N, CA and C of each residue as an Amber inpcrd file, in Angstrom:
protein
   654
  40.7000000 -94.4140000  -2.0090000  41.6100000 -93.7790000  -1.0720000
  41.9660000 -92.3690000  -1.5570000  42.2800000 -91.4810000  -0.6180000
  42.6450000 -90.1200000  -0.9810000  44.0620000 -90.0690000  -1.5040000
  44.3520000 -89.0470000  -2.2900000  45.7020000 -88.8600000  -2.7880000
  46.5530000 -88.1690000  -1.7470000  47.8560000 -88.4280000  -1.8030000
  48.7780000 -87.7820000  -0.8760000  49.0430000 -86.3690000  -1.3510000
  48.6010000 -85.3740000  -0.6000000  48.7850000 -83.9830000  -0.9960000
  49.0420000 -83.1290000   0.2330000  49.9210000 -83.6050000   1.1090000
  50.1830000 -82.8680000   2.3260000  50.8150000 -81.5190000   2.0140000
  50.2500000 -80.4780000   2.6020000  50.7570000 -79.1280000   2.3970000
  50.9990000 -78.4730000   3.7480000  52.0630000 -77.7000000   3.8050000
  52.3420000 -76.9270000   5.0220000  51.2880000 -75.8280000   5.1420000
  50.6150000 -75.7670000   6.2820000  49.6040000 -74.7420000   6.5210000
  49.9830000 -73.9390000   7.7550000  49.1950000 -72.9150000   8.0400000
  49.4640000 -72.0910000   9.2280000  49.3410000 -72.9090000  10.4990000
  48.5520000 -73.9840000  10.4470000  48.3830000 -74.8260000  11.6400000
  49.5150000 -75.8260000  11.7960000  50.0680000 -76.3000000  10.6980000
  51.0930000 -77.3410000  10.7890000  52.5170000 -76.8000000  10.6720000
  52.6850000 -75.5650000  10.2850000  54.0200000 -74.9840000  10.1570000
  54.7150000 -74.9590000  11.5140000  55.9390000 -75.4630000  11.5650000
  56.7270000 -75.4600000  12.8030000  57.4110000 -74.1140000  12.9320000
  56.9800000 -73.3170000  13.8920000  57.5560000 -71.9860000  14.1000000
  58.6910000 -71.9990000  15.1170000  58.5330000 -72.7670000  16.1750000
  59.5700000 -72.8590000  17.1980000  60.5710000 -73.9230000  16.7690000
  61.8210000 -73.5380000  16.5490000  62.8720000 -74.4360000  16.0640000
  62.4420000 -75.1150000  14.7590000  62.2370000 -74.3410000  13.7020000
  61.7250000 -74.8920000  12.4450000  62.6180000 -75.9410000  11.8130000
  63.9040000 -75.9740000  12.1650000  64.7880000 -76.9930000  11.5900000
  64.4000000 -78.4020000  12.0420000  63.5900000 -78.4980000  13.0880000
  63.1150000 -79.8120000  13.5470000  61.8330000 -80.2470000  12.8460000
  61.3050000 -79.4090000  11.9870000  60.0620000 -79.7200000  11.3190000
  60.2630000 -80.5410000  10.0510000  59.3600000 -81.4690000   9.8210000
  59.3860000 -82.3190000   8.6270000  57.9780000 -82.3930000   8.0440000
  57.9120000 -82.3820000   6.7180000  56.6250000 -82.4070000   6.0370000
  56.5720000 -83.4950000   4.9640000  57.6380000 -84.2710000   4.8390000
  57.6950000 -85.2930000   3.8040000  56.9860000 -86.5670000   4.2590000
  56.4350000 -87.2560000   3.2770000  55.6410000 -88.4480000   3.5550000
  56.4580000 -89.5340000   4.2540000  57.6980000 -89.7370000   3.8330000
  58.5000000 -90.8170000   4.4080000  58.6820000 -90.6520000   5.9140000
  59.0170000 -89.4260000   6.3490000  59.1980000 -89.1860000   7.7840000
  57.8850000 -89.3130000   8.5370000  56.8480000 -88.6930000   8.0120000
  55.5510000 -88.7050000   8.6860000  55.0100000 -90.1210000   8.8350000
  55.0190000 -90.8850000   7.7550000  54.4360000 -92.2170000   7.7980000
  55.2760000 -93.1760000   8.6380000  56.5810000 -92.9970000   8.6480000
  57.4230000 -93.8840000   9.4650000  57.1190000 -93.7110000  10.9460000
  56.8170000 -92.4910000  11.3660000  56.4580000 -92.2530000  12.7720000
  55.0950000 -92.8520000  13.0650000  54.1300000 -92.6040000  12.1990000
  52.7860000 -93.1560000  12.4100000  52.8140000 -94.6800000  12.4590000
  53.5670000 -95.2920000  11.5710000  53.5550000 -96.7530000  11.4750000
  54.2870000 -97.4240000  12.6320000  55.1170000 -96.6710000  13.3540000
  55.8430000 -97.2510000  14.4820000  55.1110000 -97.0720000  15.8030000
  54.0350000 -96.2930000  15.7970000  53.3330000 -95.9700000  17.0360000
  52.1430000 -96.8970000  17.2470000  51.7000000 -96.9990000  18.4940000
  50.5920000 -97.8780000  18.8520000  49.3470000 -97.1230000  19.3010000
  49.4890000 -95.8330000  19.6060000  48.3620000 -95.0790000  20.1320000
  48.4540000 -93.6380000  19.6670000  47.2890000 -93.0120000  19.5190000
  47.2450000 -91.5920000  19.2080000  46.3190000 -90.9090000  20.2110000
  46.3500000 -89.5840000  20.2140000  45.4220000 -88.8020000  21.0320000
  44.6530000 -87.8690000  20.1050000  43.3350000 -87.9260000  20.2200000
  42.4600000 -87.1520000  19.3430000  41.8380000 -86.0270000  20.1620000
  42.1280000 -84.7860000  19.7780000  41.5910000 -83.6240000  20.4630000
  40.5020000 -82.9540000  19.6260000  39.4660000 -82.4680000  20.2990000
  38.3750000 -81.7940000  19.5990000  37.6150000 -80.9380000  20.6020000
  36.7470000 -80.0800000  20.0920000  35.9030000 -79.2300000  20.9360000
  34.4650000 -79.7230000  20.8220000  33.8280000 -79.9580000  21.9720000
  32.4290000 -80.3960000  21.9930000  31.6790000 -79.5670000  23.0230000
  30.6290000 -78.9140000  22.5700000  29.8190000 -78.0480000  23.4450000
  30.6880000 -77.0170000  24.1540000  31.6590000 -76.5060000  23.4200000
  32.5060000 -75.4420000  23.9610000  33.5940000 -75.9020000  24.9100000
  33.7390000 -77.2240000  25.0850000  34.7450000 -77.7460000  25.9970000
  35.7540000 -78.6090000  25.2470000  37.0440000 -78.5220000  25.6290000
  38.0460000 -79.3480000  24.9600000  37.9750000 -80.7930000  25.4460000
  38.1680000 -81.7280000  24.5390000  38.2040000 -83.1590000  24.8660000
  39.4310000 -83.7690000  24.1800000  40.0510000 -84.7300000  24.8350000
  41.1530000 -85.4850000  24.2430000  40.9530000 -86.9510000  24.5960000
  40.9740000 -87.8240000  23.5920000  40.8170000 -89.2540000  23.8510000
  42.0150000 -90.0170000  23.2930000  42.5700000 -90.9450000  24.0810000
  43.6020000 -91.8360000  23.5550000  42.9390000 -93.0200000  22.8760000
  43.4660000 -93.4350000  21.7520000  42.8440000 -94.5380000  21.0350000
  43.8300000 -95.1870000  20.0780000  43.5280000 -96.4180000  19.6920000
  44.3120000 -97.0950000  18.6700000  43.9620000 -96.5000000  17.3060000
  44.8150000 -96.7620000  16.3330000  44.5820000 -96.2230000  14.9990000
  45.2210000 -97.1380000  13.9670000  44.9100000 -96.8570000  12.7220000
  45.5620000 -97.5540000  11.6180000  45.7250000 -96.5870000  10.4560000
  46.8480000 -96.6820000   9.7750000  47.0420000 -95.9250000   8.5390000
  46.9340000 -96.8920000   7.3680000  46.1320000 -96.5220000   6.3860000
  46.0460000 -97.2660000   5.1410000  46.3150000 -96.2770000   4.0210000
  47.4310000 -96.4520000   3.3470000  47.8510000 -95.5370000   2.2930000
  47.8390000 -94.1110000   2.8370000  47.0280000 -93.2400000   2.2670000
  47.0620000 -91.8310000   2.6650000  45.8760000 -91.4280000   3.5380000
  45.3760000 -92.4010000   4.2850000  44.2690000 -92.1270000   5.1820000
  44.5520000 -92.6980000   6.5600000  43.9590000 -92.0640000   7.5690000
  44.1550000 -92.3850000   8.9740000  42.7940000 -92.7550000   9.5430000
  42.7290000 -93.8690000  10.2900000  41.4420000 -94.3700000  10.7750000
  41.4570000 -94.5570000  12.2920000  40.3370000 -94.2110000  12.9100000
  40.0840000 -94.5670000  14.3070000  38.7230000 -95.2620000  14.3400000
  38.4140000 -95.9350000  15.4410000  37.1220000 -96.6070000  15.5300000
  36.6760000 -96.6810000  16.9750000  35.4010000 -96.9750000  17.1710000
  34.8590000 -97.1130000  18.5120000  33.3930000 -97.5170000  18.4500000
  32.7960000 -97.6680000  19.6050000  31.3820000 -98.0370000  19.6830000
  30.5170000 -96.9590000  19.0310000  29.5280000 -97.4130000  18.2600000
  28.6550000 -96.4550000  17.5740000  27.8240000 -95.6270000  18.5460000
  27.6940000 -96.0790000  19.8150000  26.8950000 -95.3190000  20.7830000
  27.7540000 -94.4340000  21.6770000  29.0790000 -94.4770000  21.5110000
  29.9610000 -93.6540000  22.3420000  29.8430000 -92.1910000  21.9390000
  29.7540000 -91.3360000  22.9250000  29.5690000 -89.9120000  22.6460000
  30.7120000 -89.2950000  21.8630000  31.9350000 -89.6840000  22.2090000
  33.0770000 -89.0970000  21.5050000  33.1130000 -89.5290000  20.0430000
  32.7590000 -90.7940000  19.7850000  32.7490000 -91.2900000  18.4090000
  31.6380000 -90.6090000  17.6050000  30.4750000 -90.4450000  18.2040000
  29.3860000 -89.7360000  17.5250000  29.8140000 -88.3190000  17.1520000
  30.4810000 -87.6510000  18.0870000  30.9080000 -86.2700000  17.8320000
  31.9110000 -86.2040000  16.6920000  32.9130000 -87.0840000  16.7260000
  33.9430000 -87.0660000  15.6930000  33.3910000 -87.4830000  14.3410000
  32.4480000 -88.4300000  14.3450000  31.8450000 -88.8920000  13.0940000
  30.9630000 -87.8300000  12.4470000  30.5580000 -86.8190000  13.2160000
  29.7320000 -85.7520000  12.6580000  30.5190000 -84.8180000  11.7610000
  31.8550000 -84.9460000  11.7940000  32.6780000 -84.1420000  10.9010000
  33.3360000 -82.9360000  11.5360000  33.2870000 -82.8210000  12.8570000
  33.9410000 -81.6870000  13.5050000  35.4610000 -81.7940000  13.3360000
  36.1130000 -80.6370000  13.4200000  37.5620000 -80.6060000  13.2770000
  38.2310000 -81.3310000  14.4410000  39.2270000 -82.1470000  14.1100000
  40.0120000 -82.8590000  15.1250000  41.4860000 -82.5320000  14.9470000
  42.1850000 -82.5810000  16.0430000  43.6430000 -82.4600000  16.0460000
  44.1860000 -83.7540000  16.6420000  44.9130000 -84.5180000  15.8340000
  45.3850000 -85.8410000  16.2320000  46.8970000 -85.7960000  16.4050000
  47.3800000 -86.3350000  17.5180000  48.8170000 -86.3250000  17.7680000
  49.3240000 -87.7330000  18.0480000  50.5400000 -87.9840000  17.5900000
  51.2530000 -89.2390000  17.8340000  52.6560000 -88.8830000  18.2660000
  53.1500000 -89.5160000  19.3400000  54.4790000 -89.2010000  19.8580000
  55.2410000 -90.4590000  20.2020000  56.5070000 -90.5020000  19.8110000
  57.4460000 -91.5320000  20.2420000  58.5820000 -90.8510000  20.9930000
  58.8100000 -91.2420000  22.2490000  59.9230000 -90.7160000  23.0270000
  61.1410000 -91.6090000  22.8450000  62.2870000 -91.0030000  22.5730000
  63.5100000 -91.7520000  22.2950000  64.6050000 -91.5610000  23.3350000
  64.4920000 -90.5330000  24.1740000  65.5410000 -90.3540000  25.1690000
  65.3290000 -89.1340000  26.0410000  65.8970000 -89.1970000  27.2620000
  65.9530000 -88.0390000  28.1510000  67.3020000 -87.3660000  27.9440000
  67.2800000 -86.0660000  27.7380000  68.4990000 -85.3160000  27.4360000
  68.8770000 -84.4890000  28.6590000  69.9870000 -84.8620000  29.2930000
  70.4420000 -84.2180000  30.5170000  71.5290000 -83.2020000  30.1870000
  71.2010000 -81.9480000  30.4070000  72.1410000 -80.8630000  30.1150000
  72.8770000 -80.4540000  31.3820000  73.7800000 -79.5100000  31.2390000
  74.5210000 -78.9760000  32.3870000  73.7040000 -77.9190000  33.1100000
  72.6960000 -77.4000000  32.4450000  71.7730000 -76.4230000  33.0090000
  70.4030000 -77.0560000  33.1240000  69.7300000 -76.8460000  34.2510000
  68.3850000 -77.3720000  34.3960000  67.4550000 -76.8660000  33.3100000
  67.6610000 -75.6300000  32.8820000  66.8090000 -75.0210000  31.8700000
  66.9530000 -75.7090000  30.5210000  68.1310000 -76.2590000  30.2330000
  68.4040000 -76.8420000  28.9190000  68.1360000 -78.3400000  28.8330000
  67.6070000 -78.9480000  29.8930000  67.2190000 -80.3500000  29.7930000
  66.1110000 -80.4990000  28.7480000  66.0730000 -81.6530000  28.1030000
  65.1120000 -81.8440000  27.0270000  64.8030000 -83.3260000  26.8530000
  64.1560000 -83.6530000  25.7790000  63.8790000 -85.0340000  25.3820000
  64.1450000 -85.1760000  23.8940000  64.5790000 -86.3520000  23.4990000
  64.5950000 -86.6990000  22.0850000  63.2600000 -87.3720000  21.7600000
  62.6770000 -86.9790000  20.6550000  61.3230000 -87.4410000  20.3480000
  61.0740000 -87.3890000  18.8500000  60.0170000 -88.0880000  18.4310000
  59.4620000 -88.0040000  17.0850000  57.9590000 -87.8290000  17.2470000
  57.4120000 -86.7950000  16.6800000  55.9820000 -86.5360000  16.8660000
  55.3360000 -86.1060000  15.5590000  54.0360000 -86.3790000  15.4610000
  53.2490000 -85.9770000  14.3000000  51.9760000 -85.3130000  14.7930000
  51.5700000 -84.2680000  14.1060000  50.2880000 -83.6220000  14.3770000
  49.4920000 -83.6060000  13.0820000  48.2120000 -83.9760000  13.1740000
  47.3250000 -84.0880000  12.0150000  46.0690000 -83.2640000  12.2900000
  45.6350000 -82.4980000  11.3020000  44.3570000 -81.7950000  11.3880000
  43.4210000 -82.3520000  10.3280000  42.1480000 -82.4660000  10.6620000
  41.2120000 -82.9310000   9.6590000  39.8060000 -83.0850000  10.1870000
  38.8730000 -83.1700000   9.2590000  37.4650000 -83.4450000   9.5540000
  37.1830000 -84.8950000   9.1990000  36.7040000 -85.6570000  10.1610000
  36.4700000 -87.0700000   9.9390000  35.1620000 -87.3390000   9.1980000
  35.1350000 -88.4710000   8.5100000  33.9080000 -88.9400000   7.8690000
  33.7120000 -90.4110000   8.2040000  32.4650000 -90.8170000   8.3330000
  32.1590000 -92.2100000   8.6470000  32.4760000 -93.1110000   7.4670000
  33.0690000 -94.2490000   7.7740000  33.3530000 -95.2580000   6.7580000
  32.0750000 -96.0310000   6.4580000  31.8350000 -96.3200000   5.1830000
  30.6430000 -97.0660000   4.7840000  30.7480000 -98.5310000   5.2190000
  29.5900000 -99.1590000   5.3510000  29.5310000-100.5240000   5.8850000
  30.3840000-101.5030000   5.0690000  30.4060000-101.3350000   3.7480000
  31.1230000-102.3010000   2.9090000  32.6410000-102.1630000   2.9920000
  33.1380000-101.1190000   3.6770000  34.5790000-100.9240000   3.8320000
  35.0890000-101.3250000   5.2050000  34.1800000-101.4650000   6.1530000
  34.5850000-101.6220000   7.5520000  35.4550000-102.8460000   7.7940000
  35.0890000-103.9720000   7.2240000  35.7770000-105.2200000   7.5380000
  37.2690000-105.1320000   7.2390000  37.6100000-104.6830000   6.0490000
  39.0230000-104.5900000   5.6880000  39.7670000-103.6130000   6.5820000
  39.1170000-102.5310000   6.9570000  39.7760000-101.5330000   7.7870000
  39.9710000-102.0470000   9.2070000  38.9680000-102.7370000   9.7590000
  39.1190000-103.2860000  11.1040000  40.2140000-104.3560000  11.1480000
  40.3300000-105.1380000  10.0880000  41.4420000-106.0880000  10.0220000
  42.7810000-105.3600000   9.9480000  42.7900000-104.2090000   9.3010000
  44.0170000-103.4090000   9.2470000  44.3910000-102.8970000  10.6320000
  43.3830000-102.5840000  11.4690000  43.6560000-102.1970000  12.8590000
  44.4050000-103.3190000  13.5730000  43.9110000-104.5280000  13.4220000
  44.5400000-105.6750000  14.0860000  45.9770000-105.8370000  13.6230000
  46.1810000-105.7250000  12.3120000  47.5150000-105.9480000  11.7640000
  48.4600000-104.7930000  12.0400000  47.9170000-103.5960000  12.2900000
  48.7900000-102.4940000  12.6930000  49.4080000-102.7780000  14.0510000
  48.5940000-103.3230000  14.9620000  49.0840000-103.6390000  16.3080000
  49.9230000-104.9130000  16.3270000  49.4490000-105.9450000  15.6390000
  50.1330000-107.2430000  15.6060000  50.1690000-107.7130000  14.1570000
  51.2040000-107.3650000  13.4150000  51.2550000-107.7280000  11.9940000
  51.0670000-109.2290000  11.7730000  50.1450000-109.5750000  10.8860000
  49.8740000-110.9640000  10.5520000  48.7640000-111.6090000  11.3510000
  48.2630000-110.9290000  12.3680000  47.2820000-111.5420000  13.2700000
  45.9260000-111.7760000  12.6030000  45.4780000-110.8540000  11.7720000
  44.1000000-110.9460000  11.2620000  43.8830000-112.1670000  10.3790000
  44.9470000-112.7100000   9.7920000  44.7990000-113.8490000   8.8750000
  45.2100000-115.1730000   9.5160000  45.2190000-115.2150000  10.8620000
  45.6950000-116.4090000  11.5590000  44.5630000-117.2040000  12.2000000
  43.4720000-117.3730000  11.4580000  42.3950000-118.2400000  11.9340000
  41.5180000-117.6530000  13.0060000  41.4720000-116.3470000  13.1570000
  40.6160000-115.7260000  14.1640000  39.1450000-115.9260000  13.8160000
  38.3020000-115.8850000  14.8430000  36.8670000-115.8550000  14.6030000
  36.5570000-114.6270000  13.7650000  35.8370000-114.7760000  12.6600000
  35.5580000-113.6340000  11.7910000  34.7770000-112.5380000  12.5130000
  35.0370000-111.3160000  12.1210000  34.2470000-110.1990000  12.6180000
  32.8280000-110.3530000  12.0800000  31.8540000-110.3230000  12.9710000
  30.4720000-110.6080000  12.5710000  29.7740000-109.3550000  12.0410000
  28.6240000-109.5820000  11.4160000  27.8190000-108.4650000  10.9310000
  27.3920000-107.5700000  12.0860000  27.0880000-108.1900000  13.2430000
  26.6920000-107.3910000  14.3950000  27.8560000-106.5510000  14.9030000
  29.0660000-107.1580000  14.9120000  30.2480000-106.3890000  15.2920000
  30.3990000-105.1470000  14.4100000  30.1930000-105.3370000  13.1170000
  30.3200000-104.2250000  12.1740000  29.2560000-103.1630000  12.4320000
  28.0400000-103.6000000  12.7220000  26.9640000-102.6540000  13.0120000
  27.2300000-101.8640000  14.2910000  27.8540000-102.5310000  15.2590000
  28.0890000-101.8970000  16.5550000  29.3100000-100.9760000  16.5540000
  30.0580000-100.9560000  15.4570000  31.3080000-100.2030000  15.4040000
  31.2360000 -99.0870000  14.3650000  31.6690000 -97.9170000  14.7710000
  31.8180000 -96.8010000  13.8400000  33.2970000 -96.6220000  13.5360000
  33.6240000 -96.5520000  12.2560000  34.9950000 -96.3040000  11.8160000
  35.0330000 -94.9240000  11.1660000  36.0090000 -94.1310000  11.5430000
  36.1170000 -92.7560000  11.0510000  37.4290000 -92.5960000  10.3010000
  37.3800000 -91.9910000   9.1250000  38.5820000 -91.7710000   8.3160000
  38.9540000 -90.2860000   8.3020000  40.2600000 -90.0520000   8.2670000
  40.8090000 -88.7080000   8.1330000  41.8060000 -88.7090000   6.9860000
  41.7150000 -87.7480000   6.0770000  42.7170000 -87.6630000   5.0170000
  44.0390000 -87.1390000   5.5950000  45.1320000 -87.7010000   5.1310000
  46.4510000 -87.2610000   5.6050000  46.9810000 -86.1850000   4.6550000
  46.3430000 -85.0120000   4.7080000  46.7640000 -83.9320000   3.8280000
  47.0460000 -82.6260000   4.5530000  46.9880000 -82.6510000   5.8900000
  47.3810000 -81.4780000   6.6720000  48.0620000 -81.9690000   7.9450000
  49.3660000 -82.0890000   7.8850000  50.1070000 -82.6600000   9.0100000
  51.5690000 -82.2370000   8.9450000  52.2420000 -82.3960000  10.0560000
  53.6720000 -82.1350000  10.1150000  54.2790000 -82.9780000  11.2190000
  55.5830000 -83.1550000  11.1340000  56.3300000 -83.8780000  12.1600000
  57.3390000 -82.9360000  12.7920000  57.6540000 -83.2120000  14.0470000
  58.7310000 -82.4940000  14.7240000  59.6030000 -83.5370000  15.4090000
  60.8910000 -83.4280000  15.1860000  61.8290000 -84.4550000  15.6470000
  63.0120000 -83.7910000  16.3220000  63.3810000 -84.3080000  17.5080000
  64.6170000 -83.8800000  18.1490000  65.5290000 -85.0760000  18.3220000
  66.7810000 -84.9070000  17.9490000  67.8050000 -85.9310000  18.1360000
  69.0550000 -85.2740000  18.6920000  69.9330000 -86.0870000  19.2660000
  71.2390000 -85.5740000  19.6480000  71.3750000 -85.1860000  21.1020000
  72.5480000 -84.6610000  21.4100000  72.9490000 -84.3300000  22.7790000
  72.4330000 -82.9560000  23.1980000  72.6850000 -82.5800000  24.4650000
  72.1970000 -81.2940000  24.9620000  72.7850000 -80.1180000  24.1920000
  72.0320000 -79.0460000  24.1710000  72.5080000 -77.7740000  23.6180000
  72.6960000 -76.8050000  24.7720000  73.9000000 -76.8070000  25.3280000
  74.1850000 -75.9480000  26.4730000  74.7940000 -74.6250000  26.0200000
  74.7170000 -73.6340000  26.9030000  75.4320000 -72.3880000  26.6660000
  76.9260000 -72.6650000  26.7360000  77.6800000 -71.9660000  25.9270000
  79.1090000 -72.2590000  25.7920000  79.8190000 -72.2590000  27.1440000
  79.4990000 -71.2930000  28.0060000  80.2030000 -71.2130000  29.2940000
  79.8520000 -72.3770000  30.2210000  78.7110000 -73.0410000  29.9770000
  78.2890000 -74.1330000  30.8500000  79.0580000 -75.4240000  30.5970000
  79.7300000 -75.5240000  29.4550000  80.4980000 -76.7400000  29.1700000
  81.6600000 -76.9310000  30.1370000  82.0450000 -75.8930000  30.8820000
  83.1230000 -76.0050000  31.8740000  82.6290000 -76.5240000  33.2180000
  81.3170000 -76.6660000  33.3830000  80.7770000 -77.1370000  34.6580000
  81.0600000 -78.6360000  34.8370000  81.4540000 -79.0530000  36.0460000
  81.7530000 -80.4800000  36.3050000  80.4760000 -81.2730000  36.5810000
  79.5640000 -81.2680000  35.6290000  78.2760000 -81.9280000  35.7700000
  78.1390000 -82.9460000  34.6440000  77.6870000 -84.1850000  34.9970000
  77.4980000 -85.1950000  33.9400000  76.4020000 -84.7420000  33.0020000
  76.6300000 -84.9200000  31.7300000  75.6720000 -84.5290000  30.7110000
  75.6070000 -85.6080000  29.6420000  74.4460000 -85.8280000  29.0720000
  74.3200000 -86.8390000  28.0340000  72.8750000 -87.2390000  27.8190000
  72.6740000 -88.4480000  27.3200000  71.3550000 -88.9500000  26.9590000
  71.0770000 -90.2630000  27.6940000  69.8850000 -90.3770000  28.2460000
  69.3930000 -91.6610000  28.7380000  68.4230000 -92.1800000  27.6830000
  68.8060000 -93.1810000  26.8850000  67.9170000 -93.6630000  25.8220000
  66.6360000 -94.2780000  26.3920000  65.5550000 -94.0940000  25.6880000
  64.2880000 -94.7410000  26.0010000  64.0560000 -95.7880000  24.9220000
  64.0800000 -97.0440000  25.3110000  63.9640000 -98.1480000  24.3680000
  62.6980000 -98.9300000  24.6780000  61.8120000 -99.0230000  23.7160000
  60.5730000 -99.7710000  23.9300000  60.8610000-101.2590000  23.7710000
  60.5520000-102.0150000  24.8220000  60.7580000-103.4580000  24.7960000
  59.4460000-104.1730000  25.1220000  59.2810000-105.3270000  24.5160000
  58.1010000-106.1450000  24.7850000  58.5380000-107.4100000  25.5040000
  57.7940000-107.7660000  26.5470000  58.1580000-108.9120000  27.3580000
  57.8260000-110.2390000  26.6990000  58.1700000-111.3000000  27.4120000
  57.8920000-112.6550000  26.9500000  56.3770000-112.8720000  26.8980000
  55.8270000-113.3040000  25.7690000  54.3770000-113.5280000  25.6820000
  53.9020000-114.5400000  26.7250000  52.7040000-114.3090000  27.2670000
  52.1130000-115.1580000  28.3010000  50.8800000-115.8430000  27.7230000
  50.8830000-117.1500000  27.6940000  49.7810000-117.9150000  27.1210000
  48.5540000-117.8560000  28.0270000  47.3960000-117.6540000  27.4350000
  46.1350000-117.6290000  28.1690000  45.9210000-118.9940000  28.8430000
  45.7620000-119.0430000  30.1780000  45.5780000-120.3310000  30.8540000
  44.2680000-121.0250000  30.4800000  43.3470000-120.3160000  29.8430000
  42.0730000-120.9270000  29.4520000  42.1250000-121.5570000  28.0650000
  43.2820000-121.5250000  27.4340000  43.3800000-122.1710000  26.1190000
  43.0660000-123.6530000  26.2220000  42.2460000-124.1560000  25.3030000
  41.8260000-125.5550000  25.3240000  42.5700000-126.4060000  24.2940000
  43.4710000-125.7890000  23.5700000  44.2360000-126.5160000  22.5610000
  45.7220000-126.2300000  22.7700000  46.5340000-127.1190000  22.2830000
  47.9900000-126.9280000  22.3920000  48.5150000-126.2340000  21.1380000
  47.8400000-125.1720000  20.7730000  48.2510000-124.4090000  19.5980000
  49.5980000-123.7500000  19.8660000  50.5930000-123.9750000  19.0180000
  51.9030000-123.3650000  19.2580000  51.8500000-121.8500000  19.0910000
  52.7090000-121.1850000  19.8000000  52.7930000-119.7380000  19.7020000
  53.3200000-119.3530000  18.3150000  52.6020000-118.5190000  17.5810000
  53.0660000-118.1390000  16.2480000  54.3120000-117.2630000  16.3150000
  55.0920000-117.3100000  15.2690000  56.3330000-116.5410000  15.2410000
  56.0950000-115.0400000  15.3580000  54.9500000-114.5540000  14.8060000
  54.7170000-113.1130000  14.8880000  54.4570000-112.6630000  16.3310000
  54.0950000-113.6070000  17.2200000  53.9880000-113.3250000  18.6480000
  55.3290000-113.5430000  19.3330000  55.9410000-114.6810000  19.0400000
  57.2080000-115.0410000  19.6840000  58.2890000-113.9850000  19.4390000
  58.2990000-113.4450000  18.2370000  59.3410000-112.4840000  17.8780000
  58.7810000-111.0820000  17.6710000  57.7140000-110.7810000  18.3800000
  57.0600000-109.4770000  18.2090000  58.0230000-108.3560000  18.5660000
  58.1010000-107.3730000  17.6790000  58.9730000-106.2210000  17.9260000
  58.4580000-105.0510000  17.1070000  57.2760000-104.5630000  17.4720000
  56.6230000-103.5000000  16.7200000  57.5170000-102.2710000  16.6540000
């Protein structure tokens, strides 16, 4: 695994409202570990592309995966520069001025050149993907990932050494004179909730629902 050596660069430096910028590992990793999806941006044949995909963080590395024949995966596995973003929305911020409306959020931006994961590493990393989405799932008696599955899948790693976070919290920032306006102002929280799990009607066994499903709260 790579060492943690995140450095502020010209690409990751927060210029607009720099007080919202964070570069420490604890903040960055907490945002990544709470998210379920990322967006990977890159340039291919002179055109911009962005793909949403699942991901997993293992120590100081970031992984994505996909079909070995997919064009986007082939491009990213070739080592071209990627810009990866992760965002968690926490609230709508309603100000007294339309111009000052905002959102509370936690976001991370990562820059890096991907490299293909070797065959002997894939299994552990793919299981980490499963456990990132549903902690504990990979060790609960699932059908093992087959050799063909591994051959058909490309896993790409990115070192977490060029990234930054930007976070907004709190109430609106209105102009002083606007506080006298008789307009409701405040925050509408955005709370991620997961519904009651639904059992597959094709199940042939009366296997009880595991606690990690029953009490899922990623």
